N, C-alpha and C positions, 0 to 999 in steps of 0.2 A: 501492500498501499503506499511505505516512501515514493519508491520515482513518484505513483503517477502526485501524489501533492507533490515538489518541488518541481513540476513538469513546470503547473500551472500556479508554482508562486515563482518562478524566473521569467515564465511569459509573465506578470505581469510586474517583478521588479525593474524587466528589463525597456519595458512602451510606460513605466513611470521615469523610469533615473531620465528615456532621452528629451523627459516633455522640459524633467527637471533643467536636465542639461537646457536641452532648444530654448529658456526662456533665461535662465544667466549670457548665455550667448547674443540675446538680441537681448539682450540691458547693456552689454559690453558695446557688442555693435555702435547702438546710439548712443550711447557714451563715447565713441570716438564721433560720430557722425555728426554732433551734437559740438563737441573742440572743437573741429577741425572741420566746422560751415559743409559737412558730406554728403550732399542728395542719397549720391546713391545706396551706399555707409549705412542709414539713414532706411532704405525705404525697403532693405535687406534685415533690419536690424527688427526694423516693424514688423516684418511675415516672419521671423527667427521664433519674436515676441507672441505672434496669434498663434504659429501651429502647438510651438513650449505652452498656450491656457490653454488649446482645442483636448490637446494631448492629458492632457490635466484633467481636464471637466470630461474626457468622455472614455474615457480605456478601453474598454472592454469596442467597441468599431474602429477608434485609435489603431488597437492590438490589430483588428484585422482587414482594416486600409492603410499602413504602416509603411509596402513599397508608394503604397499609391499620397498619403503624403508629402514622404521622402522625395517622390519623382518630383509634387509640384515643389518640394521646393531648392529642386540643380535646377527648374525652370525660373524661377526668380531668381538667387544664384547669376547663375550665366546671366540673363538678360543685364543682369544690374553689372553685372562687372564689363559687361557690350558697355553699354553706357559708362561706365566710370570710366574705361581707358576708349574711348570717345573725350572725351572732357580731359583728359589728362594729357592725348594731341595736341584737343585746341590747347591747353593752355605754358603745355610745351611750344606750339609754333611763335603763338605772342612772347616766349620769351624771347626771337629769332631775331627779331623785328627789332 
């Protein structure tokens, strides 16, 4: 009976850990974005914080949808990185003038 309980315990622990981790990372990104006046980092931080809160509020549904949640976060992170790279390229172009 022990392996049966431990399987469900570790899945629940993993989901809650990911939720707290996403909230922590989101807060860190928001703090960094606020300090550096970085819009792309702010969007990434807000998305991470929202995903973390949703995972903590709905752990059972999140356990079933965790691949889609991680995929959605990866898409938002990729778009945010593209926006940041274009902003950095624009900033470097103005420095060269």
